[in-house]
mmCIF file as gemmi writes it, N, C-alpha and C atoms, coordinates in Angstrom:
data_model
loop_
_atom_site.group_PDB
_atom_site.id
_atom_site.type_symbol
_atom_site.label_atom_id
_atom_site.label_alt_id
_atom_site.label_comp_id
_atom_site.label_asym_id
_atom_site.label_entity_id
_atom_site.label_seq_id
_atom_site.pdbx_PDB_ins_code
_atom_site.Cartn_x
_atom_site.Cartn_y
_atom_site.Cartn_z
_atom_site.occupancy
_atom_site.B_iso_or_equiv
_atom_site.pdbx_formal_charge
_atom_site.auth_seq_id
_atom_site.auth_asym_id
_atom_site.pdbx_PDB_model_num
ATOM 1 N N . MET Axp A 1 ? -12.969 1.212 20.338 1 0 ? 1 A 1
ATOM 2 C CA . MET Axp A 1 ? -12.669 1.604 19.137 1 0 ? 1 A 1
ATOM 3 C C . MET Axp A 1 ? -14.016 1.724 18.333 1 0 ? 1 A 1
ATOM 4 N N . GLU Axp A 2 ? -14.272 2.624 17.681 1 0 ? 2 A 1
ATOM 5 C CA . GLU Axp A 2 ? -15.264 2.605 17.05 1 0 ? 2 A 1
ATOM 6 C C . GLU Axp A 2 ? -15.621 1.838 15.49 1 0 ? 2 A 1
ATOM 7 N N . ILE Axp A 3 ? -16.741 1.377 14.954 1 0 ? 3 A 1
ATOM 8 C CA . ILE Axp A 3 ? -16.942 0.607 14.149 1 0 ? 3 A 1
ATOM 9 C C . ILE Axp A 3 ? -16.134 0.443 12.744 1 0 ? 3 A 1
ATOM 10 N N . LYS Axp A 4 ? -16.108 2.098 12.482 1 0 ? 4 A 1
ATOM 11 C CA . LYS Axp A 4 ? -15.25 2.567 11.295 1 0 ? 4 A 1
ATOM 12 C C . LYS Axp A 4 ? -13.933 2.087 11.466 1 0 ? 4 A 1
ATOM 13 N N . GLU Axp A 5 ? -13.416 2.407 12.155 1 0 ? 5 A 1
ATOM 14 C CA . GLU Axp A 5 ? -12.062 2.453 12.689 1 0 ? 5 A 1
ATOM 15 C C . GLU Axp A 5 ? -11.712 0.781 13.051 1 0 ? 5 A 1
ATOM 16 N N . LYS Axp A 6 ? -12.425 -0.133 13.48 1 0 ? 6 A 1
ATOM 17 C CA . LYS Axp A 6 ? -12.517 -1.781 13.089 1 0 ? 6 A 1
ATOM 18 C C . LYS Axp A 6 ? -12.861 -1.814 11.674 1 0 ? 6 A 1
ATOM 19 N N . ILE Axp A 7 ? -13.346 -1.165 10.996 1 0 ? 7 A 1
ATOM 20 C CA . ILE Axp A 7 ? -13.254 -2.118 9.397 1 0 ? 7 A 1
ATOM 21 C C . ILE Axp A 7 ? -12.415 -1.597 8.952 1 0 ? 7 A 1
ATOM 22 N N . LEU Axp A 8 ? -11.442 -0.316 9.175 1 0 ? 8 A 1
ATOM 23 C CA . LEU Axp A 8 ? -10.455 0.184 8.251 1 0 ? 8 A 1
ATOM 24 C C . LEU Axp A 8 ? -9.26 -0.589 8.818 1 0 ? 8 A 1
ATOM 25 N N . LYS Axp A 9 ? -8.983 -0.885 10.087 1 0 ? 9 A 1
ATOM 26 C CA . LYS Axp A 9 ? -8.13 -1.944 10.446 1 0 ? 9 A 1
ATOM 27 C C . LYS Axp A 9 ? -8.043 -3.166 10.047 1 0 ? 9 A 1
ATOM 28 N N . SER Axp A 10 ? -9.177 -3.413 10.07 1 0 ? 10 A 1
ATOM 29 C CA . SER Axp A 10 ? -9.615 -5.023 9.594 1 0 ? 10 A 1
ATOM 30 C C . SER Axp A 10 ? -9.168 -5.195 8.535 1 0 ? 10 A 1
ATOM 31 N N . SER Axp A 11 ? -9.504 -4.203 7.673 1 0 ? 11 A 1
ATOM 32 C CA . SER Axp A 11 ? -9.301 -4.574 6.106 1 0 ? 11 A 1
ATOM 33 C C . SER Axp A 11 ? -7.996 -4.332 5.745 1 0 ? 11 A 1
ATOM 34 N N . ILE Axp A 12 ? -7.31 -3.401 6.31 1 0 ? 12 A 1
ATOM 35 C CA . ILE Axp A 12 ? -5.542 -3.519 5.978 1 0 ? 12 A 1
ATOM 36 C C . ILE Axp A 12 ? -5.115 -4.924 6.524 1 0 ? 12 A 1
ATOM 37 N N . LYS Axp A 13 ? -5.49 -5.075 7.183 1 0 ? 13 A 1
ATOM 38 C CA . LYS Axp A 13 ? -5.089 -6.695 7.82 1 0 ? 13 A 1
ATOM 39 C C . LYS Axp A 13 ? -4.888 -7.558 6.756 1 0 ? 13 A 1
ATOM 40 N N . LEU Axp A 14 ? -6.717 -8.04 6.368 1 0 ? 14 A 1
ATOM 41 C CA . LEU Axp A 14 ? -7.001 -8.718 5.148 1 0 ? 14 A 1
ATOM 42 C C . LEU Axp A 14 ? -6.283 -8.649 4.072 1 0 ? 14 A 1
ATOM 43 N N . PHE Axp A 15 ? -6.107 -7.409 3.51 1 0 ? 15 A 1
ATOM 44 C CA . PHE Axp A 15 ? -5.764 -6.928 2.294 1 0 ? 15 A 1
ATOM 45 C C . PHE Axp A 15 ? -4.602 -7.528 2.084 1 0 ? 15 A 1
ATOM 46 N N . MET Axp A 16 ? -3.45 -7.374 3.284 1 0 ? 16 A 1
ATOM 47 C CA . MET Axp A 16 ? -2.202 -7.694 3.28 1 0 ? 16 A 1
ATOM 48 C C . MET Axp A 16 ? -2.147 -9.21 3.002 1 0 ? 16 A 1
ATOM 49 N N . GLU Axp A 17 ? -2.608 -9.58 4.195 1 0 ? 17 A 1
ATOM 50 C CA . GLU Axp A 17 ? -2.745 -11.267 4.199 1 0 ? 17 A 1
ATOM 51 C C . GLU Axp A 17 ? -3.073 -12.086 2.858 1 0 ? 17 A 1
ATOM 52 N N . ASN Axp A 18 ? -4.181 -11.586 2.156 1 0 ? 18 A 1
ATOM 53 C CA . ASN Axp A 18 ? -4.785 -12.184 1.033 1 0 ? 18 A 1
ATOM 54 C C . ASN Axp A 18 ? -4.64 -11.54 -0.241 1 0 ? 18 A 1
ATOM 55 N N . GLY Axp A 19 ? -4.504 -10.233 -0.211 1 0 ? 19 A 1
ATOM 56 C CA . GLY Axp A 19 ? -4.694 -9.144 -1.804 1 0 ? 19 A 1
ATOM 57 C C . GLY Axp A 19 ? -5.956 -8.874 -1.813 1 0 ? 19 A 1
ATOM 58 N N . PHE Axp A 20 ? -6.092 -7.603 -2.23 1 0 ? 20 A 1
ATOM 59 C CA . PHE Axp A 20 ? -7.214 -6.498 -2.217 1 0 ? 20 A 1
ATOM 60 C C . PHE Axp A 20 ? -8.379 -7.14 -2.909 1 0 ? 20 A 1
ATOM 61 N N . PHE Axp A 21 ? -7.997 -8.234 -4.025 1 0 ? 21 A 1
ATOM 62 C CA . PHE Axp A 21 ? -8.937 -8.678 -5.057 1 0 ? 21 A 1
ATOM 63 C C . PHE Axp A 21 ? -9.282 -9.775 -4.355 1 0 ? 21 A 1
ATOM 64 N N . GLU Axp A 22 ? -8.821 -10.449 -3.532 1 0 ? 22 A 1
ATOM 65 C CA . GLU Axp A 22 ? -9.282 -12.061 -2.37 1 0 ? 22 A 1
ATOM 66 C C . GLU Axp A 22 ? -10.225 -11.722 -1.68 1 0 ? 22 A 1
ATOM 67 N N . VAL Axp A 23 ? -10.17 -10.53 -0.909 1 0 ? 23 A 1
ATOM 68 C CA . VAL Axp A 23 ? -10.784 -10.104 0.025 1 0 ? 23 A 1
ATOM 69 C C . VAL Axp A 23 ? -12.298 -9.688 0.003 1 0 ? 23 A 1
ATOM 70 N N . SER Axp A 24 ? -13.634 -10.304 0.152 1 0 ? 24 A 1
ATOM 71 C CA . SER Axp A 24 ? -14.588 -9.758 0.004 1 0 ? 24 A 1
ATOM 72 C C . SER Axp A 24 ? -15.552 -9.162 1.297 1 0 ? 24 A 1
ATOM 73 N N . ILE Axp A 25 ? -16.433 -8.578 1.085 1 0 ? 25 A 1
ATOM 74 C CA . ILE Axp A 25 ? -16.977 -7.581 2.247 1 0 ? 25 A 1
ATOM 75 C C . ILE Axp A 25 ? -17.102 -8.549 3.163 1 0 ? 25 A 1
ATOM 76 N N . ARG Axp A 26 ? -17.772 -9.775 2.862 1 0 ? 26 A 1
ATOM 77 C CA . ARG Axp A 26 ? -18.14 -10.555 3.957 1 0 ? 26 A 1
ATOM 78 C C . ARG Axp A 26 ? -17.18 -11.022 4.639 1 0 ? 26 A 1
ATOM 79 N N . ASP Axp A 27 ? -16.142 -11.218 4.09 1 0 ? 27 A 1
ATOM 80 C CA . ASP Axp A 27 ? -14.58 -11.405 4.993 1 0 ? 27 A 1
ATOM 81 C C . ASP Axp A 27 ? -14.333 -10.795 5.758 1 0 ? 27 A 1
ATOM 82 N N . ILE Axp A 28 ? -14.538 -9.35 5.9 1 0 ? 28 A 1
ATOM 83 C CA . ILE Axp A 28 ? -14.569 -7.904 6.668 1 0 ? 28 A 1
ATOM 84 C C . ILE Axp A 28 ? -15.528 -8.285 7.67 1 0 ? 28 A 1
ATOM 85 N N . PHE Axp A 29 ? -17.142 -8.626 7.417 1 0 ? 29 A 1
ATOM 86 C CA . PHE Axp A 29 ? -17.611 -8.852 7.989 1 0 ? 29 A 1
ATOM 87 C C . PHE Axp A 29 ? -17.181 -9.752 9.152 1 0 ? 29 A 1
ATOM 88 N N . LYS Axp A 30 ? -16.97 -10.777 8.677 1 0 ? 30 A 1
ATOM 89 C CA . LYS Axp A 30 ? -16.9 -12.047 9.263 1 0 ? 30 A 1
ATOM 90 C C . LYS Axp A 30 ? -15.585 -11.555 10.486 1 0 ? 30 A 1
ATOM 91 N N . GLN Axp A 31 ? -14.717 -10.589 9.84 1 0 ? 31 A 1
ATOM 92 C CA . GLN Axp A 31 ? -13.304 -10.553 10.46 1 0 ? 31 A 1
ATOM 93 C C . GLN Axp A 31 ? -13.491 -9.992 12.164 1 0 ? 31 A 1
ATOM 94 N N . ILE Axp A 32 ? -14.526 -9.28 11.892 1 0 ? 32 A 1
ATOM 95 C CA . ILE Axp A 32 ? -14.83 -8.22 13.091 1 0 ? 32 A 1
ATOM 96 C C . ILE Axp A 32 ? -16.27 -8.345 13.459 1 0 ? 32 A 1
ATOM 97 N N . ASN Axp A 33 ? -16.861 -9.258 12.903 1 0 ? 33 A 1
ATOM 98 C CA . ASN Axp A 33 ? -18.328 -9.677 13.632 1 0 ? 33 A 1
ATOM 99 C C . ASN Axp A 33 ? -19.486 -8.334 13.509 1 0 ? 33 A 1
ATOM 100 N N . ILE Axp A 34 ? -19.682 -7.815 12.127 1 0 ? 34 A 1
ATOM 101 C CA . ILE Axp A 34 ? -20.425 -6.761 12.055 1 0 ? 34 A 1
ATOM 102 C C . ILE Axp A 34 ? -21.338 -7.598 11.096 1 0 ? 34 A 1
ATOM 103 N N . ASN Axp A 35 ? -22.703 -6.543 10.952 1 0 ? 35 A 1
ATOM 104 C CA . ASN Axp A 35 ? -23.811 -7.152 9.854 1 0 ? 35 A 1
ATOM 105 C C . ASN Axp A 35 ? -22.97 -6.332 8.593 1 0 ? 35 A 1
ATOM 106 N N . LYS Axp A 36 ? -24.074 -6.491 7.517 1 0 ? 36 A 1
ATOM 107 C CA . LYS Axp A 36 ? -24.032 -5.563 6.212 1 0 ? 36 A 1
ATOM 108 C C . LYS Axp A 36 ? -24.748 -3.874 6.675 1 0 ? 36 A 1
ATOM 109 N N . SER Axp A 37 ? -25.582 -4.31 7.046 1 0 ? 37 A 1
ATOM 110 C CA . SER Axp A 37 ? -25.837 -2.452 7.511 1 0 ? 37 A 1
ATOM 111 C C . SER Axp A 37 ? -25.063 -1.769 8.21 1 0 ? 37 A 1
ATOM 112 N N . ALA Axp A 38 ? -24.244 -2.559 9.219 1 0 ? 38 A 1
ATOM 113 C CA . ALA Axp A 38 ? -22.952 -1.868 10.185 1 0 ? 38 A 1
ATOM 114 C C . ALA Axp A 38 ? -22.109 -1.059 8.982 1 0 ? 38 A 1
ATOM 115 N N . PHE Axp A 39 ? -21.498 -2.037 7.634 1 0 ? 39 A 1
ATOM 116 C CA . PHE Axp A 39 ? -20.615 -1.515 7.31 1 0 ? 39 A 1
ATOM 117 C C . PHE Axp A 39 ? -21.467 -0.573 6.074 1 0 ? 39 A 1
ATOM 118 N N . TYR Axp A 40 ? -22.284 -0.557 5.283 1 0 ? 40 A 1
ATOM 119 C CA . TYR Axp A 40 ? -22.639 0.072 4.642 1 0 ? 40 A 1
ATOM 120 C C . TYR Axp A 40 ? -23.088 1.462 5.314 1 0 ? 40 A 1
ATOM 121 N N . LYS Axp A 41 ? -23.22 1.342 6.253 1 0 ? 41 A 1
ATOM 122 C CA . LYS Axp A 41 ? -23.374 2.735 7.041 1 0 ? 41 A 1
ATOM 123 C C . LYS Axp A 41 ? -22.095 3.454 6.653 1 0 ? 41 A 1
ATOM 124 N N . TYR Axp A 42 ? -20.968 3.408 6.989 1 0 ? 42 A 1
ATOM 125 C CA . TYR Axp A 42 ? -19.642 4.085 6.851 1 0 ? 42 A 1
ATOM 126 C C . TYR Axp A 42 ? -18.923 3.699 5.225 1 0 ? 42 A 1
ATOM 127 N N . PHE Axp A 43 ? -19.29 3.065 4.401 1 0 ? 43 A 1
ATOM 128 C CA . PHE Axp A 43 ? -19.006 2.751 3.218 1 0 ? 43 A 1
ATOM 129 C C . PHE Axp A 43 ? -20.07 2.127 2.109 1 0 ? 43 A 1
ATOM 130 N N . LYS Axp A 44 ? -20.096 2.646 0.993 1 0 ? 44 A 1
ATOM 131 C CA . LYS Axp A 44 ? -20.636 2.15 -0.087 1 0 ? 44 A 1
ATOM 132 C C . LYS Axp A 44 ? -20.107 1.152 -0.979 1 0 ? 44 A 1
ATOM 133 N N . SER Axp A 45 ? -19.304 0.809 -0.588 1 0 ? 45 A 1
ATOM 134 C CA . SER Axp A 45 ? -18.417 -0.246 -1.57 1 0 ? 45 A 1
ATOM 135 C C . SER Axp A 45 ? -17.092 -0.749 -1.044 1 0 ? 45 A 1
ATOM 136 N N . LYS Axp A 46 ? -16.767 -1.622 -1.874 1 0 ? 46 A 1
ATOM 137 C CA . LYS Axp A 46 ? -15.276 -2.149 -1.35 1 0 ? 46 A 1
ATOM 138 C C . LYS Axp A 46 ? -13.845 -1.133 -1.994 1 0 ? 46 A 1
ATOM 139 N N . ASP Axp A 47 ? -14.496 -0.747 -3.122 1 0 ? 47 A 1
ATOM 140 C CA . ASP Axp A 47 ? -13.807 -0.197 -3.823 1 0 ? 47 A 1
ATOM 141 C C . ASP Axp A 47 ? -13.524 1.607 -2.93 1 0 ? 47 A 1
ATOM 142 N N . GLU Axp A 48 ? -15.098 2.184 -2.197 1 0 ? 48 A 1
ATOM 143 C CA . GLU Axp A 48 ? -14.956 3.103 -1.268 1 0 ? 48 A 1
ATOM 144 C C . GLU Axp A 48 ? -13.99 2.954 0.076 1 0 ? 48 A 1
ATOM 145 N N . LEU Axp A 49 ? -13.93 1.836 0.189 1 0 ? 49 A 1
ATOM 146 C CA . LEU Axp A 49 ? -13.075 1.37 1.435 1 0 ? 49 A 1
ATOM 147 C C . LEU Axp A 49 ? -11.87 1.383 0.967 1 0 ? 49 A 1
ATOM 148 N N . ILE Axp A 50 ? -11.243 0.89 0.244 1 0 ? 50 A 1
ATOM 149 C CA . ILE Axp A 50 ? -9.575 1.064 0.143 1 0 ? 50 A 1
ATOM 150 C C . ILE Axp A 50 ? -9.463 2.246 -0.273 1 0 ? 50 A 1
ATOM 151 N N . TYR Axp A 51 ? -10.046 3.024 -1.003 1 0 ? 51 A 1
ATOM 152 C CA . TYR Axp A 51 ? -9.661 4.332 -1.068 1 0 ? 51 A 1
ATOM 153 C C . TYR Axp A 51 ? -9.35 5.235 0.472 1 0 ? 51 A 1
ATOM 154 N N . LYS Axp A 52 ? -10.701 4.559 1.397 1 0 ? 52 A 1
ATOM 155 C CA . LYS Axp A 52 ? -10.137 5.449 2.913 1 0 ? 52 A 1
ATOM 156 C C . LYS Axp A 52 ? -9.088 4.97 3.45 1 0 ? 52 A 1
ATOM 157 N N . VAL Axp A 53 ? -8.939 3.646 3.21 1 0 ? 53 A 1
ATOM 158 C CA . VAL Axp A 53 ? -7.579 2.804 3.763 1 0 ? 53 A 1
ATOM 159 C C . VAL Axp A 53 ? -6.657 3.706 3.316 1 0 ? 53 A 1
ATOM 160 N N . ILE Axp A 54 ? -6.222 4.012 2.161 1 0 ? 54 A 1
ATOM 161 C CA . ILE Axp A 54 ? -4.709 4.706 1.472 1 0 ? 54 A 1
ATOM 162 C C . ILE Axp A 54 ? -4.965 5.792 1.923 1 0 ? 54 A 1
ATOM 163 N N . GLU Axp A 55 ? -6.351 6.547 1.843 1 0 ? 55 A 1
ATOM 164 C CA . GLU Axp A 55 ? -6.289 7.967 2.457 1 0 ? 55 A 1
ATOM 165 C C . GLU Axp A 55 ? -5.866 8.38 3.543 1 0 ? 55 A 1
ATOM 166 N N . GLU Axp A 56 ? -6.447 7.414 4.744 1 0 ? 56 A 1
ATOM 167 C CA . GLU Axp A 56 ? -5.973 7.465 6.355 1 0 ? 56 A 1
ATOM 168 C C . GLU Axp A 56 ? -4.633 7.187 6.675 1 0 ? 56 A 1
ATOM 169 N N . PHE Axp A 57 ? -4.137 5.621 5.752 1 0 ? 57 A 1
ATOM 170 C CA . PHE Axp A 57 ? -2.961 5.199 6.367 1 0 ? 57 A 1
ATOM 171 C C . PHE Axp A 57 ? -2.013 5.407 5.538 1 0 ? 57 A 1
ATOM 172 N N . CYS Axp A 58 ? -2.147 5.188 4.262 1 0 ? 58 A 1
ATOM 173 C CA . CYS Axp A 58 ? -1.026 5.02 3.083 1 0 ? 58 A 1
ATOM 174 C C . CYS Axp A 58 ? -0.541 6.491 2.803 1 0 ? 58 A 1
ATOM 175 N N . SER Axp A 59 ? -1.34 7.156 2.487 1 0 ? 59 A 1
ATOM 176 C CA . SER Axp A 59 ? -0.735 8.897 2.372 1 0 ? 59 A 1
ATOM 177 C C . SER Axp A 59 ? -0.184 9.493 3.254 1 0 ? 59 A 1
ATOM 178 N N . PRO Axp A 60 ? -0.34 9.601 4.492 1 0 ? 60 A 1
ATOM 179 C CA . PRO Axp A 60 ? 0.31 10.352 5.223 1 0 ? 60 A 1
ATOM 180 C C . PRO Axp A 60 ? 2.061 10.053 5.488 1 0 ? 60 A 1
ATOM 181 N N . TYR Axp A 61 ? 2.081 8.286 5.067 1 0 ? 61 A 1
ATOM 182 C CA . TYR Axp A 61 ? 3.118 7.711 4.947 1 0 ? 61 A 1
ATOM 183 C C . TYR Axp A 61 ? 3.972 8.186 4.089 1 0 ? 61 A 1
ATOM 184 N N . PHE Axp A 62 ? 3.508 8.21 2.815 1 0 ? 62 A 1
ATOM 185 C CA . PHE Axp A 62 ? 4.151 8.723 1.578 1 0 ? 62 A 1
ATOM 186 C C . PHE Axp A 62 ? 4.649 9.849 1.537 1 0 ? 62 A 1
ATOM 187 N N . ASP Axp A 63 ? 3.357 10.893 2.089 1 0 ? 63 A 1
ATOM 188 C CA . ASP Axp A 63 ? 3.808 12.212 2.048 1 0 ? 63 A 1
ATOM 189 C C . ASP Axp A 63 ? 4.805 12.431 3.147 1 0 ? 63 A 1
ATOM 190 N N . GLU Axp A 64 ? 4.933 11.605 4.096 1 0 ? 64 A 1
ATOM 191 C CA . GLU Axp A 64 ? 6.39 12.271 5.152 1 0 ? 64 A 1
ATOM 192 C C . GLU Axp A 64 ? 7.413 11.798 4.191 1 0 ? 64 A 1
ATOM 193 N N . ILE Axp A 65 ? 7.239 10.547 3.356 1 0 ? 65 A 1
ATOM 194 C CA . ILE Axp A 65 ? 8.483 10.257 2.551 1 0 ? 65 A 1
ATOM 195 C C . ILE Axp A 65 ? 9.155 11.618 1.621 1 0 ? 65 A 1
ATOM 196 N N . ILE Axp A 66 ? 8.086 11.427 1.118 1 0 ? 66 A 1
ATOM 197 C CA . ILE Axp A 66 ? 8.704 12.945 -0.214 1 0 ? 66 A 1
ATOM 198 C C . ILE Axp A 66 ? 8.724 14.148 0.609 1 0 ? 66 A 1
ATOM 199 N N . GLY Axp A 67 ? 7.977 14.58 1.448 1 0 ? 67 A 1
ATOM 200 C CA . GLY Axp A 67 ? 8.314 15.496 2.277 1 0 ? 67 A 1
ATOM 201 C C . GLY Axp A 67 ? 10.032 15.824 2.836 1 0 ? 67 A 1
ATOM 202 N N . THR Axp A 68 ? 9.734 14.681 3.51 1 0 ? 68 A 1
ATOM 203 C CA . THR Axp A 68 ? 11.55 14.565 3.799 1 0 ? 68 A 1
ATOM 204 C C . THR Axp A 68 ? 12.539 14.243 3.173 1 0 ? 68 A 1
ATOM 205 N N . THR Axp A 69 ? 12.456 13.928 1.982 1 0 ? 69 A 1
ATOM 206 C CA . THR Axp A 69 ? 13.307 13.377 0.65 1 0 ? 69 A 1
ATOM 207 C C . THR Axp A 69 ? 13.377 14.974 -0.145 1 0 ? 69 A 1
ATOM 208 N N . ASN Axp A 70 ? 12.53 15.808 0.088 1 0 ? 70 A 1
ATOM 209 C CA . ASN Axp A 70 ? 12.854 16.971 -0.393 1 0 ? 70 A 1
ATOM 210 C C . ASN Axp A 70 ? 13.445 18.226 0.14 1 0 ? 70 A 1
ATOM 211 N N . LEU Axp A 71 ? 13.174 17.734 1.107 1 0 ? 71 A 1
ATOM 212 C CA . LEU Axp A 71 ? 14.24 18.992 2.215 1 0 ? 71 A 1
ATOM 213 C C . LEU Axp A 71 ? 15.709 18.756 2.361 1 0 ? 71 A 1
ATOM 214 N N . CYS Axp A 72 ? 15.968 17.357 2.018 1 0 ? 72 A 1
ATOM 215 C CA . CYS Axp A 72 ? 18.008 16.902 1.996 1 0 ? 72 A 1
ATOM 216 C C . CYS Axp A 72 ? 18.036 17.546 0.542 1 0 ? 72 A 1
ATOM 217 N N . ASN Axp A 73 ? 19.707 18.153 0.847 1 0 ? 73 A 1
ATOM 218 C CA . ASN Axp A 73 ? 20.358 18.337 -0.347 1 0 ? 73 A 1
ATOM 219 C C . ASN Axp A 73 ? 21.021 17.488 -1.028 1 0 ? 73 A 1
ATOM 220 N N . GLU Axp A 74 ? 20.418 16.043 -1.545 1 0 ? 74 A 1
ATOM 221 C CA . GLU Axp A 74 ? 21.398 15.176 -2.33 1 0 ? 74 A 1
ATOM 222 C C . GLU Axp A 74 ? 21.011 15.236 -3.756 1 0 ? 74 A 1
ATOM 223 N N . SER Axp A 75 ? 21.798 14.6 -4.674 1 0 ? 75 A 1
ATOM 224 C CA . SER Axp A 75 ? 21.373 14.5 -5.949 1 0 ? 75 A 1
ATOM 225 C C . SER Axp A 75 ? 19.924 13.707 -6.065 1 0 ? 75 A 1
ATOM 226 N N . ALA Axp A 76 ? 19.348 13.718 -7.231 1 0 ? 76 A 1
ATOM 227 C CA . ALA Axp A 76 ? 18.198 13.213 -7.584 1 0 ? 76 A 1
ATOM 228 C C . ALA Axp A 76 ? 18.111 11.468 -7.611 1 0 ? 76 A 1
ATOM 229 N N . LYS Axp A 77 ? 19.22 11.166 -7.794 1 0 ? 77 A 1
ATOM 230 C CA . LYS Axp A 77 ? 19.367 9.464 -7.472 1 0 ? 77 A 1
ATOM 231 C C . LYS Axp A 77 ? 19.599 8.781 -6.355 1 0 ? 77 A 1
ATOM 232 N N . LYS Axp A 78 ? 20.184 9.854 -5.056 1 0 ? 78 A 1
ATOM 233 C CA . LYS Axp A 78 ? 20.092 9.659 -3.842 1 0 ? 78 A 1
ATOM 234 C C . LYS Axp A 78 ? 18.813 9.71 -3.352 1 0 ? 78 A 1
ATOM 235 N N . LYS Axp A 79 ? 18.127 10.766 -3.806 1 0 ? 79 A 1
ATOM 236 C CA . LYS Axp A 79 ? 16.612 11.203 -3.223 1 0 ? 79 A 1
ATOM 237 C C . LYS Axp A 79 ? 15.532 9.921 -3.613 1 0 ? 79 A 1
ATOM 238 N N . LEU Axp A 80 ? 15.884 9.695 -4.857 1 0 ? 80 A 1
ATOM 239 C CA . LEU Axp A 80 ? 15.054 8.333 -5.22 1 0 ? 80 A 1
ATOM 240 C C . LEU Axp A 80 ? 15.329 7.165 -4.642 1 0 ? 80 A 1
ATOM 241 N N . LYS Axp A 81 ? 16.879 6.9 -4.54 1 0 ? 81 A 1
ATOM 242 C CA . LYS Axp A 81 ? 17.032 5.722 -3.798 1 0 ? 81 A 1
ATOM 243 C C . LYS Axp A 81 ? 16.5 5.814 -2.361 1 0 ? 81 A 1
ATOM 244 N N . THR Axp A 82 ? 16.379 6.738 -1.581 1 0 ? 82 A 1
ATOM 245 C CA . THR Axp A 82 ? 15.895 7.32 -0.322 1 0 ? 82 A 1
ATOM 246 C C . THR Axp A 82 ? 14.179 6.698 -0.532 1 0 ? 82 A 1
ATOM 247 N N . ILE Axp A 83 ? 13.614 7.144 -1.432 1 0 ? 83 A 1
ATOM 248 C CA . ILE Axp A 83 ? 11.907 7.023 -1.557 1 0 ? 83 A 1
ATOM 249 C C . ILE Axp A 83 ? 11.925 5.724 -1.419 1 0 ? 83 A 1
ATOM 250 N N . PHE Axp A 84 ? 12.548 4.969 -2.202 1 0 ? 84 A 1
ATOM 251 C CA . PHE Axp A 84 ? 12.702 3.313 -2.653 1 0 ? 84 A 1
ATOM 252 C C . PHE Axp A 84 ? 12.362 2.498 -1.276 1 0 ? 84 A 1
ATOM 253 N N . ILE Axp A 85 ? 13.829 3.25 -0.592 1 0 ? 85 A 1
ATOM 254 C CA . ILE Axp A 85 ? 13.848 2.121 0.639 1 0 ? 85 A 1
ATOM 255 C C . ILE Axp A 85 ? 13.076 2.344 1.289 1 0 ? 85 A 1
ATOM 256 N N . LYS Axp A 86 ? 12.057 4.022 1.725 1 0 ? 86 A 1
ATOM 257 C CA . LYS Axp A 86 ? 11.335 3.92 2.602 1 0 ? 86 A 1
ATOM 258 C C . LYS Axp A 86 ? 10.03 3.836 2.086 1 0 ? 86 A 1
ATOM 259 N N . TYR Axp A 87 ? 9.685 3.626 0.793 1 0 ? 87 A 1
ATOM 260 C CA . TYR Axp A 87 ? 8.75 2.85 0.616 1 0 ? 87 A 1
ATOM 261 C C . TYR Axp A 87 ? 8.487 1.704 0.451 1 0 ? 87 A 1
ATOM 262 N N . CYS Axp A 88 ? 9.5 1.071 0.701 1 0 ? 88 A 1
ATOM 263 C CA . CYS Axp A 88 ? 9.915 -0.879 0.838 1 0 ? 88 A 1
ATOM 264 C C . CYS Axp A 88 ? 9.247 -0.788 2.359 1 0 ? 88 A 1
ATOM 265 N N . GLY Axp A 89 ? 9.028 0.173 3.163 1 0 ? 89 A 1
ATOM 266 C CA . GLY Axp A 89 ? 9.061 0.223 4.598 1 0 ? 89 A 1
ATOM 267 C C . GLY Axp A 89 ? 7.548 -0.118 4.933 1 0 ? 89 A 1
ATOM 268 N N . ILE Axp A 90 ? 6.509 -0.015 3.707 1 0 ? 90 A 1
ATOM 269 C CA . ILE Axp A 90 ? 5.215 0.605 3.653 1 0 ? 90 A 1
ATOM 270 C C . ILE Axp A 90 ? 4.408 -1.061 4.596 1 0 ? 90 A 1
ATOM 271 N N . ILE Axp A 91 ? 4.91 -2.167 4.336 1 0 ? 91 A 1
ATOM 272 C CA . ILE Axp A 91 ? 4.597 -3.365 5.202 1 0 ? 91 A 1
ATOM 273 C C . ILE Axp A 91 ? 4.64 -3.253 6.497 1 0 ? 91 A 1
ATOM 274 N N . PRO Axp A 92 ? 5.493 -3.098 7.002 1 0 ? 92 A 1
ATOM 275 C CA . PRO Axp A 92 ? 5.875 -3.043 8.494 1 0 ? 92 A 1
ATOM 276 C C . PRO Axp A 92 ? 5.039 -1.935 9.236 1 0 ? 92 A 1
ATOM 277 N N . TYR Axp A 93 ? 5.317 -0.95 8.271 1 0 ? 93 A 1
ATOM 278 C CA . TYR Axp A 93 ? 4.353 0.398 8.616 1 0 ? 93 A 1
ATOM 279 C C . TYR Axp A 93 ? 2.578 0.366 8.937 1 0 ? 93 A 1
ATOM 280 N N . LEU Axp A 94 ? 2.679 -0.928 7.832 1 0 ? 94 A 1
ATOM 281 C CA . LEU Axp A 94 ? 0.822 -0.926 7.706 1 0 ? 94 A 1
ATOM 282 C C . LEU Axp A 94 ? 0.437 -2.029 8.83 1 0 ? 94 A 1
ATOM 283 N N . LYS Axp A 95 ? 1.302 -2.88 9.533 1 0 ? 95 A 1
ATOM 284 C CA . LYS Axp A 95 ? 1.3 -3.897 10.14 1 0 ? 95 A 1
ATOM 285 C C . LYS Axp A 95 ? 0.849 -3.827 11.407 1 0 ? 95 A 1
ATOM 286 N N . ARG Axp A 96 ? 1.131 -2.436 11.875 1 0 ? 96 A 1
ATOM 287 C CA . ARG Axp A 96 ? 1.057 -1.535 13.193 1 0 ? 96 A 1
ATOM 288 C C . ARG Axp A 96 ? -0.547 -1.289 13.124 1 0 ? 96 A 1
ATOM 289 N N . PHE Axp A 97 ? -1.494 -1.802 12.393 1 0 ? 97 A 1
ATOM 290 C CA . PHE Axp A 97 ? -2.821 -1.496 12.795 1 0 ? 97 A 1
ATOM 291 C C . PHE Axp A 97 ? -3.104 -2.705 12.543 1 0 ? 97 A 1
């Protein structure tokens, strides 16, 4: 697994366990045993890292939820309920990484 992917997957795990604001870049370094320069080769900041996590791992999940919901011929109330139920499944989905 390449370093960038290790950083992303490790970050997801740490963010889920401790919360975004509680995790430092140093925590990420320690988790996967890399140094600062390895991290900064791929990400300029922690904010850029979370943006990339959302873009690569969360957005496809949400796009699928919206796409699937838009295809069904249900009432707006039923669609909203479906979106909410599937949205609640994001944690188990992210734990796969």
